[in-house]
C-alpha positions as a printed Julia matrix, in Angstrom:
205×3 Matrix{Float64}:
 117.42   70.34  108.96
 119.84   72.66  107.02
 117.51   73.12  104.08
 113.69   74.23  106.21
 117.55   77.05  107.26
 118.29   77.7   103.96
 114.05   78.55  102.85
 114.2    80.35  105.84
 116.93   82.89  105.34
 115.96   83.29  101.83
 112.11   83.56  103.43
 114.4    86.18  105.79
 116.06   87.85  102.44
 113.14   88.52  100.08
 111.95   90.35  103.89
 114.73   92.29  104.33
 114.73   93.26  100.72
 111.34   94.56  100.25
 111.5    96.69  103.82
 115.47   97.71  102.42
 114.36   99.67   99.71
 110.66  100.89  100.81
 110.24  105.16  101.23
 106.76  107.37  102.09
 105.86  108.58   99.02
 105.8   111.94   98.63
 101.52  113.28   97.25
 100.99  112.63   93.92
  98.26  111.86   91.82
  97.88  108.29   92.91
  97.01  106.51   95.84
  99.05  107.11   99.67
 101.08  104.03  100.31
  99.72  100.92  101.9
 101.93   98.34  104.4
  99.43   95.39  103.47
 100.2    92.42  101.32
  97.92   92.12   98.17
  96.95   88.66   99.21
  95.01   90.21  102.79
  93.26   93.55  100.36
  89.75   92.91  101.02
  88.89   95.79   99.1
  85.85   95.61   96.54
  87.46   94.46   93.46
  88.2    97.71   90.21
  90.09   94.03   88.43
  93.18   96.49   88.52
  94.19   95.57   92.31
  97.4    92.78   91.88
  96.53   89.18   91.63
  99.55   87.2    94.34
  99.05   84.12   92.29
 101.23   83.82   88.97
 103.14   86.43   90.23
 106.36   84.54   89.31
 105.13   83.73   85.96
 104.32   87.11   84.76
 108.02   88.23   85.95
 108.89   85.44   84.07
 106.41   86.55   80.87
 107.89   89.66   80.97
 111.05   88.25   80.1
 112.94   88.94   83.69
 114.12   86.36   86.58
 112.37   85.66   90.24
 115.16   87.26   92.55
 115.57   85.72   96.0
 116.84   89.95   96.42
 117.04   93.19   95.09
 119.93   93.19   92.6
 122.31   96.45   93.88
 124.11   96.72   90.45
 121.89   98.69   88.46
 119.24  100.6    91.46
 116.7   103.56   89.95
 113.03  105.0    90.53
 110.25  105.89   87.79
 107.17  106.89   88.31
 104.17  106.13   87.18
 100.24  107.61   87.04
  97.26  105.34   85.56
  94.22  107.45   84.31
  91.28  106.54   83.23
  88.69  109.3    81.52
  90.4   111.62   83.8
  90.43  109.26   87.17
  92.96  108.36   88.88
  94.01  104.06   88.89
  96.81  103.02   91.98
  99.74  101.34   90.88
  99.38   98.2    94.0
 101.97   97.57   95.85
 104.2    93.84   95.08
 103.82   94.09   91.55
 106.88   92.2    90.26
 106.7    89.81   93.56
 106.29   85.95   93.2
 104.35   84.88   96.24
 103.83   81.11   98.46
  99.88   79.56   97.98
  99.96   81.47  101.56
 100.88   84.97   99.92
 103.73   85.31  101.55
 106.88   86.54   99.43
 108.87   84.2    97.91
 110.58   86.42   94.74
 111.57   89.51   93.39
 112.01   90.84   89.86
 114.61   93.64   89.56
 111.51   95.52   88.49
 109.0    95.91   91.19
 106.77   98.08   93.29
 107.2    98.5    97.39
 103.88  100.53   98.35
 101.2   102.56   96.33
 102.96  105.28   95.77
 102.91  104.45   91.98
 106.97  104.63   92.22
 108.34  101.97   90.0
 111.84  100.47   91.33
 114.77   99.22   89.92
 117.16   97.07   91.94
 118.97   94.41   89.57
 122.36   92.42   90.4
 123.7    92.96   86.98
 123.64   96.64   84.45
 123.07   97.99   81.68
 119.8    96.53   81.04
 117.22   97.72   80.36
 113.21   97.75   81.75
 110.19   99.04   79.92
 105.95   99.7    81.06
 105.54   97.01   78.97
 107.22   94.34   80.94
 105.84   96.5    84.64
 102.59   95.98   83.15
 102.81   92.09   82.44
 104.11   92.24   85.89
 101.39   93.9    87.28
  98.65   91.19   85.1
  96.76   94.3    83.09
  96.03   95.46   79.58
  96.72   92.25   78.52
  93.58   91.83   75.98
  91.87   89.35   77.38
  88.64   92.13   77.5
  87.49   93.65   75.19
  86.24   96.05   76.39
  88.58   99.5    75.56
  89.84  101.54   78.5
  89.48   98.42   81.26
  92.33   97.25   83.08
  92.8    93.56   80.46
  91.69   95.86   77.46
  93.86   95.84   74.57
  97.08   98.83   74.81
  95.34  100.28   71.17
  93.8   103.34   72.36
  96.59  104.03   75.42
  98.87  107.16   75.56
 102.09  107.97   77.29
 103.91  110.89   77.93
 106.99  110.85   79.71
 108.5   113.73   81.36
 105.33  115.91   79.9
 106.07  114.91   76.28
 104.2   112.17   74.39
 105.46  108.91   73.91
 105.55  107.91   70.3
 104.9   104.7    69.43
 103.4   101.77   71.47
 103.33  102.45   74.77
 105.08   99.31   76.01
 107.72  100.11   74.4
 108.75  103.26   77.08
 112.29  102.51   79.04
 111.92  103.41   82.25
 114.82  106.12   83.07
 115.87  107.65   86.47
 113.56  109.83   87.9
 110.88  109.74   84.73
 107.45  110.56   85.38
 105.7   108.04   83.06
 101.51  108.79   82.56
  99.27  106.4    81.15
  95.88  107.7    80.7
  93.11  106.12   78.16
  90.73  108.94   77.09
  91.26  112.42   77.48
  94.85  113.76   79.2
  95.31  115.4    81.64
  96.08  119.09   81.54
  98.02  119.85   82.5
  99.99  115.82   81.61
 102.23  115.77   85.07
 105.74  116.71   83.76
 107.4   115.55   87.65
 106.64  114.11   90.11
 108.96  114.49   93.54
 110.9   112.02   95.2
 111.14  111.32   98.54
 114.67  111.43   99.41
 117.17  109.23   98.71
 115.53  107.96   95.57
């Protein structure tokens, strides 16, 4: 009975953590936020959707821990836009979560998303660590090099470019370090004109 109560409390903590930092998105290049979980999505597949299965393994593959709740020692936000040939790709909700087979969240990474606004949340239990775009893409499960077709959801990262706060990034896209209120634009094909240099975060973020 005590074990069952502990599991229930842990799941309740995850639910509260998910709700605790959610925010309504402001207008941007990505799709509006959604309250539905990835397990419940019925949209036609594009390859960019988040697969809840294996979420915990992807968190670990990114070199991060599966936590029972969001941390409070480090707390900031960045924003990500993804474009393929000028067309925006929605950044899914619930990146950086682990799920039960029934699709219920049972763990969270310090690096995660809550909705489809493109806002990346960093809420860590310890301060001082760095978090990268590559880690976020690993948690998402995209640009893993399993599809030889350039510019596809599972293509290699070669051919992709990134700009941070309107400035082109030299080097690997995966090495971009996420910082507070960064506007990160990841794109394949021609660069957007103009390249978004800022994002208006909701109050409190």
